[in-house]
C-alpha positions as CSV (number, residue, x, y, z in Angstrom):
1,M,0.1,-1.3,25.0
2,L,3.2,-3.4,24.6
3,D,4.1,-6.8,26.1
4,S,5.4,-6.1,29.6
5,G,8.6,-8.0,29.1
6,I,9.7,-5.9,26.1
7,M,11.5,-2.5,26.4
8,I,11.3,0.1,23.7
9,R,14.4,2.2,23.1
10,T,14.3,5.2,20.8
11,E,17.5,6.6,19.2
12,K,17.1,10.2,18.3
13,S,19.1,13.3,19.2
14,N,18.2,16.9,19.3
15,L,14.5,16.4,19.2
16,N,13.0,19.9,19.1
17,G,10.6,22.0,17.2
18,L,9.2,20.5,14.0
19,E,11.4,17.4,14.4
20,K,10.0,16.6,17.8
21,E,6.5,17.2,16.5
22,S,7.1,14.9,13.5
23,F,8.7,12.2,15.7
24,M,5.9,12.3,18.3
25,K,3.4,12.1,15.5
26,K,5.0,8.9,14.2
27,L,5.2,7.4,17.7
28,Y,1.5,8.3,18.2
29,F,0.6,6.1,15.2
30,A,3.2,3.5,16.2
31,F,1.9,3.0,19.7
32,G,-1.6,4.5,19.8
33,M,-3.0,1.7,17.6
34,L,-6.8,1.3,17.6
35,F,-6.5,-2.4,17.2
36,G,-4.9,-3.6,20.4
37,V,-1.2,-4.2,21.1
38,L,1.9,-4.3,18.9
39,L,3.9,-7.4,18.6
40,A,7.4,-6.0,19.3
41,A,9.5,-8.9,18.2
42,G,10.2,-8.4,14.5
43,T,9.5,-11.9,13.2
44,G,5.8,-11.9,14.0
45,A,3.8,-14.3,16.1
46,A,6.2,-17.2,15.4
47,A,9.0,-15.2,17.1
48,A,7.1,-15.3,20.4
49,G,6.4,-19.0,20.0
50,L,2.7,-18.5,19.6
51,M,0.1,-19.7,17.1
52,A,-1.8,-16.8,15.7
53,Q,-4.7,-16.3,13.3
54,P,-3.8,-13.8,10.6
55,S,-6.2,-11.1,9.4
56,V,-6.2,-7.7,7.8
57,Q,-6.8,-4.6,9.9
58,A,-7.1,-1.0,8.7
59,I,-5.5,1.8,10.7
60,Y,-4.6,5.4,10.0
61,V,-1.0,6.3,9.6
62,D,-0.2,10.0,9.2
63,G,-3.8,10.5,8.2
64,E,-3.9,7.9,5.5
65,R,-5.6,4.5,5.7
66,A,-3.2,1.7,5.8
67,Y,-3.7,-2.1,5.9
68,F,-1.5,-4.4,8.0
69,T,-1.5,-8.1,8.6
70,A,-2.7,-8.6,12.2
71,Y,-2.5,-11.7,14.4
72,A,-5.4,-12.5,16.8
73,I,-3.9,-13.7,20.1
74,A,-6.1,-14.1,23.2
75,G,-8.6,-11.5,22.0
76,N,-6.1,-8.9,21.0
77,N,-4.9,-8.0,17.5
78,Y,-1.1,-7.8,17.1
79,V,0.7,-6.2,14.2
80,Q,4.5,-6.2,13.7
81,L,6.2,-3.0,14.8
82,R,8.6,-3.4,11.9
83,E,5.6,-3.0,9.6
84,I,4.9,0.4,11.1
85,G,8.6,1.3,10.7
86,R,8.4,0.4,7.0
87,R,5.3,2.6,6.6
88,V,6.8,5.7,8.2
89,D,10.4,5.0,7.1
90,F,12.4,4.5,10.3
91,S,14.3,1.5,11.4
92,V,13.1,-0.9,14.0
93,T,15.5,-3.5,15.3
94,Y,15.4,-6.1,18.0
95,D,18.3,-6.7,20.3
96,A,18.0,-10.2,21.8
97,A,20.9,-9.7,24.2
98,T,19.0,-6.9,26.1
99,D,15.5,-8.1,25.0
100,S,14.8,-4.6,23.7
101,V,13.4,-3.0,20.6
102,R,15.3,0.0,19.1
103,I,13.6,2.7,17.0
104,S,15.8,5.1,15.1
105,T,14.2,8.0,13.2
106,D,17.6,9.0,11.8
107,T,17.8,5.7,10.0
108,P,15.5,4.8,7.1
109,Y,13.8,1.5,7.0
110,A,15.8,-1.2,5.3
111,E,15.6,-5.0,5.2
112,Q,19.1,-5.4,6.6
113,Y,17.6,-4.1,9.9
114,A,15.4,-7.1,10.1
115,A,15.2,-8.5,13.6
116,A,17.6,-11.1,14.7
117,P,16.1,-14.4,15.6
118,I,15.3,-14.9,19.3
119,T,17.7,-17.4,20.9
120,Q,16.5,-17.1,24.5
121,P,13.9,-19.6,25.6
122,V,10.4,-18.4,25.6
123,P,8.5,-18.7,28.9
124,A,6.0,-21.5,29.1
125,T,2.4,-20.6,28.7
126,T,-0.4,-21.6,31.0
127,S,-2.7,-24.4,30.2
128,A,-5.6,-22.0,30.0
129,W,-3.8,-20.1,27.3
130,T,-3.0,-23.3,25.4
131,E,-6.7,-24.3,25.4
132,T,-8.0,-21.0,24.0
133,Q,-5.3,-20.1,21.5
134,P,-6.7,-19.9,17.9
135,Q,-5.3,-22.1,15.1
136,P,-3.5,-20.6,12.1
137,V,-5.7,-20.0,9.1
138,T,-4.6,-19.8,5.4
139,A,-6.9,-18.5,2.7
140,Q,-8.3,-21.3,0.5
141,Q,-7.3,-21.4,-3.1
142,T,-10.7,-21.2,-4.7
143,V,-9.9,-18.8,-7.5
144,T,-9.2,-20.9,-10.6
145,A,-5.4,-20.9,-11.1
146,S,-3.5,-22.2,-14.0
147,K,0.3,-22.4,-14.2
148,T,-0.1,-23.1,-17.9
149,I,-1.2,-19.6,-18.8
150,D,2.0,-17.7,-19.5
151,Y,0.9,-14.1,-19.5
152,S,4.5,-12.9,-19.4
153,Q,5.1,-13.8,-23.0
154,N,3.1,-10.7,-24.1
155,A,4.7,-8.4,-21.5
156,N,7.7,-6.2,-21.9
157,P,10.7,-8.5,-21.1
158,A,12.7,-5.6,-19.7
159,I,10.5,-5.6,-16.5
160,F,11.7,-9.0,-15.3
161,T,14.5,-9.2,-12.7
162,S,15.7,-11.7,-10.2
163,N,13.2,-10.1,-7.7
164,L,10.4,-9.6,-10.1
165,T,10.2,-12.8,-12.1
166,R,8.0,-14.1,-14.9
167,E,6.4,-16.5,-12.5
168,F,5.4,-13.7,-10.2
169,Y,4.1,-11.7,-13.1
170,N,1.8,-14.5,-14.1
171,S,0.5,-14.7,-10.5
172,A,0.0,-10.9,-10.3
173,R,-1.7,-10.7,-13.6
174,H,-4.0,-13.6,-12.8
175,A,-4.9,-12.1,-9.4
176,Y,-5.5,-8.7,-11.0
177,L,-7.9,-10.3,-13.5
178,N,-9.7,-12.1,-10.7
179,A,-9.6,-9.3,-8.1
180,E,-13.3,-8.7,-8.1
181,K,-14.1,-12.4,-7.4
182,M,-11.5,-12.4,-4.6
183,A,-12.8,-9.2,-3.1
184,E,-16.4,-10.3,-3.1
185,A,-15.4,-13.4,-1.2
186,Y,-13.6,-11.4,1.5
187,D,-15.5,-11.8,4.8
188,Q,-15.4,-8.4,6.5
189,E,-16.8,-9.8,9.8
190,R,-14.2,-12.4,10.2
191,R,-11.4,-10.3,8.5
192,K,-10.5,-13.3,6.4
193,A,-9.8,-13.9,2.8
194,D,-11.8,-16.9,1.6
195,E,-10.4,-16.8,-1.9
196,S,-6.8,-16.3,-2.8
197,F,-4.3,-17.0,-5.5
198,P,-0.9,-18.7,-5.0
199,I,2.3,-17.0,-5.9
200,F,4.2,-19.3,-8.2
201,L,7.9,-19.1,-7.7
202,S,10.8,-21.2,-8.7
203,S,12.0,-23.8,-6.2
204,G,13.6,-22.2,-3.1
205,A,12.7,-18.6,-4.1
206,M,11.3,-16.3,-1.5
207,V,8.7,-13.5,-1.8
208,S,10.7,-10.3,-2.2
209,E,10.0,-6.9,-0.8
210,Q,9.6,-5.7,-4.4
211,M,6.9,-8.3,-4.9
212,K,5.1,-6.9,-1.8
213,G,5.6,-3.4,-3.2
214,V,3.8,-4.4,-6.4
215,C,0.9,-5.7,-4.4
216,R,0.7,-2.5,-2.4
217,K,0.7,-0.4,-5.6
218,L,-2.0,-2.6,-7.2
219,G,-4.0,-2.1,-3.9
220,T,-4.2,1.6,-4.4
221,V,-5.8,1.4,-7.8
222,F,-8.6,-1.1,-7.7
223,Y,-9.0,-3.6,-4.8
224,N,-6.5,-3.8,-1.9
225,Y,-4.0,-6.5,-2.4
226,D,-1.6,-8.2,0.1
227,I,0.6,-11.3,0.3
228,T,0.1,-13.4,3.4
229,E,3.1,-13.8,5.7
230,Q,2.6,-17.5,6.4
231,S,2.5,-18.7,2.8
232,P,3.0,-17.2,-0.6
233,Y,-0.6,-16.4,-1.4
234,V,-2.0,-13.1,-2.8
235,Y,-5.5,-12.0,-1.9
236,A,-7.7,-9.0,-2.5
237,F,-10.3,-7.3,-0.3
238,P,-12.7,-4.5,-1.0
239,R,-11.6,-0.8,-0.8
240,S,-13.6,1.7,1.2
241,D,-14.9,4.2,-1.3
242,D,-16.3,6.8,1.0
243,D,-14.4,9.5,-0.9
244,L,-16.4,8.7,-4.0
245,K,-19.9,8.8,-2.4
246,W,-20.5,12.5,-2.5
247,P,-23.1,13.6,-5.2
248,Y,-20.8,16.3,-6.6
249,V,-18.0,13.7,-7.0
250,Q,-20.4,11.2,-8.6
251,K,-21.6,13.9,-11.1
252,I,-18.0,14.5,-12.3
253,I,-17.3,10.8,-12.7
254,E,-20.5,10.3,-14.7
255,T,-19.7,13.2,-16.9
256,A,-16.2,11.8,-17.6
257,K,-17.7,8.4,-18.6
258,R,-19.6,10.0,-21.4
259,Y,-16.4,11.0,-23.3
260,N,-15.4,8.7,-26.2
261,T,-11.7,8.2,-25.6
262,D,-9.6,7.7,-22.5
263,L,-7.6,10.8,-23.2
264,E,-10.7,12.9,-23.4
265,K,-11.9,11.4,-20.1
266,A,-8.5,12.1,-18.5
267,E,-8.3,15.6,-19.8
268,Y,-11.8,16.5,-18.5
269,L,-11.0,15.1,-15.1
270,A,-7.7,16.9,-14.9
271,Q,-9.1,20.2,-16.0
272,T,-12.0,19.9,-13.5
273,I,-9.6,19.1,-10.7
274,C,-7.5,22.1,-11.5
275,D,-10.6,24.3,-11.7
276,K,-11.9,23.1,-8.3
277,L,-8.7,22.9,-6.2
278,E,-6.5,25.7,-5.0
279,Y,-2.8,24.9,-4.1
280,A,-2.1,25.4,-0.4
281,Y,1.1,27.4,-0.6
282,D,0.9,28.2,3.1
283,R,0.2,24.5,4.0
284,Q,-2.7,25.7,6.1
285,E,-6.4,24.6,6.1
286,I,-5.7,21.7,3.7
287,N,-8.9,19.7,2.9
288,S,-9.4,16.1,1.9
289,W,-9.5,16.0,-1.9
290,S,-13.2,15.0,-2.0
291,K,-14.2,17.8,0.3
292,A,-12.1,20.3,-1.5
293,M,-13.8,19.3,-4.8
294,E,-17.1,20.6,-3.5
295,N,-16.2,24.2,-2.6
296,G,-12.8,24.8,-4.2
297,G,-10.8,23.9,-1.1
298,K,-7.1,23.8,-0.7
299,A,-4.9,20.9,-1.4
300,V,-1.2,19.9,-1.9
301,C,0.3,17.5,-4.4
302,S,-1.1,14.4,-2.8
303,G,-4.6,15.9,-2.9
304,Y,-4.4,16.6,-6.6
305,A,-2.9,13.2,-7.4
306,S,-5.4,11.3,-5.2
307,A,-8.4,13.1,-6.8
308,F,-7.2,12.1,-10.3
309,L,-6.4,8.5,-9.1
310,R,-9.7,7.9,-7.4
311,M,-12.1,9.6,-9.9
312,G,-10.0,8.3,-12.9
313,R,-10.3,4.7,-11.7
314,A,-14.1,5.2,-11.1
315,A,-14.5,6.5,-14.6
316,G,-12.8,3.4,-16.1
317,L,-9.2,4.7,-16.6
318,Q,-6.0,2.8,-15.6
319,V,-4.3,5.3,-13.3
320,L,-1.4,5.1,-10.9
321,M,-0.2,7.6,-8.3
322,V,3.5,7.8,-8.1
323,G,6.0,10.0,-6.3
324,S,9.5,10.9,-5.2
325,E,10.6,11.2,-1.6
326,S,13.6,13.3,-2.5
327,Q,11.4,15.8,-4.3
328,N,8.6,15.5,-1.8
329,H,6.1,15.3,-4.6
330,S,3.3,13.1,-6.0
331,W,1.8,12.9,-9.5
332,N,0.0,10.5,-11.8
333,I,0.5,8.2,-14.8
334,V,-2.5,7.2,-16.8
335,Y,-3.0,4.7,-19.7
336,C,-4.7,6.5,-22.6
337,D,-5.1,5.2,-26.1
338,D,-2.3,2.5,-26.0
339,E,0.3,4.5,-24.1
340,W,1.2,5.6,-20.5
341,L,1.2,9.3,-20.0
342,V,2.5,11.5,-17.2
343,V,0.3,14.2,-15.7
344,D,1.4,16.5,-12.9
345,L,-1.7,18.4,-11.9
346,T,-0.1,20.3,-9.1
347,H,2.5,21.9,-11.3
348,Y,0.1,22.4,-14.1
349,D,-2.4,24.2,-11.9
350,T,0.3,26.5,-10.6
351,S,2.4,27.1,-13.8
352,H,0.2,25.9,-16.8
353,K,3.3,24.5,-18.4
354,E,2.6,21.9,-21.1
355,S,5.4,19.7,-19.8
356,N,3.1,18.8,-16.9
357,W,0.1,18.0,-19.1
358,F,-0.2,14.4,-20.4
359,Q,3.3,13.8,-21.8
360,A,5.0,10.4,-22.5
361,E,7.8,11.5,-20.2
362,H,8.3,14.3,-17.7
363,P,11.5,16.3,-18.1
364,K,12.1,16.6,-14.3
365,M,10.0,14.2,-12.3
366,V,11.4,10.7,-11.7
367,A,9.4,8.4,-9.5
368,D,10.9,6.2,-6.8
369,N,10.8,2.4,-7.2
370,L,10.8,2.5,-11.0
371,A,11.2,-1.2,-11.3
372,E,8.0,-1.8,-9.3
373,I,6.1,0.9,-11.2
374,E,7.1,-0.5,-14.6
375,F,6.1,-4.0,-13.5
376,V,2.7,-2.8,-12.3
377,K,2.1,-0.9,-15.5
378,E,2.5,-4.1,-17.5
379,V,0.2,-5.9,-15.1
380,M,-2.5,-3.3,-15.6
381,K,-2.2,-2.6,-19.3
382,P,-5.5,-3.9,-20.9
383,H,-3.7,-5.5,-23.9
384,S,-0.3,-6.4,-22.4
385,T,-1.5,-10.0,-21.6
386,C,-4.0,-12.4,-22.9
């Protein structure tokens, strides 16, 4: 449910057929949250004049598990509606004059649509509310941090920009190397990170959206990463590996580990995935990748890429899943024998063209957010830093 004093206004014309189905699906995930109510005002708990305890909550958005910063207020968990907009790519804006939230599915999410600050006075809360409200919590910096280790000196200097700085690289690399320790200290019961690592930035600098994007990409390959909203700290918490628990998946992973080189491991996994999966041309009866691996089920590009990402990581490979919204496609890059290689299993399985099989570059596929991807590749490379 939503706060009773907030109106929701949607801006969408000609909603019919598949468009209506897609729009309603997005609204279902935006408003049918399992974890309580949405905080409609775009600037989080502070916008409502409330003290809130941050935590991490997992929900499913379009069938994929997603993690959001949630705020515990009076027994409910609030997440920012703009975070949902970012995830499903539609704009969410707040109009202080009419005290309404506007959702436009015709307009992609962009930071310039950030909510305007609330200038109207916030109604006073009751004394009972004041007595029971939780105090804000920030993860403790218990992972050994050192500003003197300059990992960036051994990284490709071309990756650094005004939004992706050397200071942030050092923080990301240090957090990546200490991810296991941070994840082990994450308290699932309290939904709280007990260990974290500070983001070192130059004076006056802010955590950019590209920095948050880097953390999200790192979160898909090893442990889940996030940057707290209240202060520039990065923390990691354990992934759910239910998709790897099946005996037939474990058998494939253990076989891959026995190969001598990374490329041999990667090629074995890629060929096994192509042998097991069938491309769903009709987009019907699509299985999860782990289920499809058992009986030769159907999958689309995200299934092929997810299978290679998850099993590749479990077998000890450095793998990323990348994609292009304009091409509506996903594929992988993998670090093998001192270089990053592109592998497009969907197109290889359907065409068997060598251009899709472990090449330094793909002649046609260009991933979105290249700056973030190049940055993450340097963070993950085994020998890119000390």
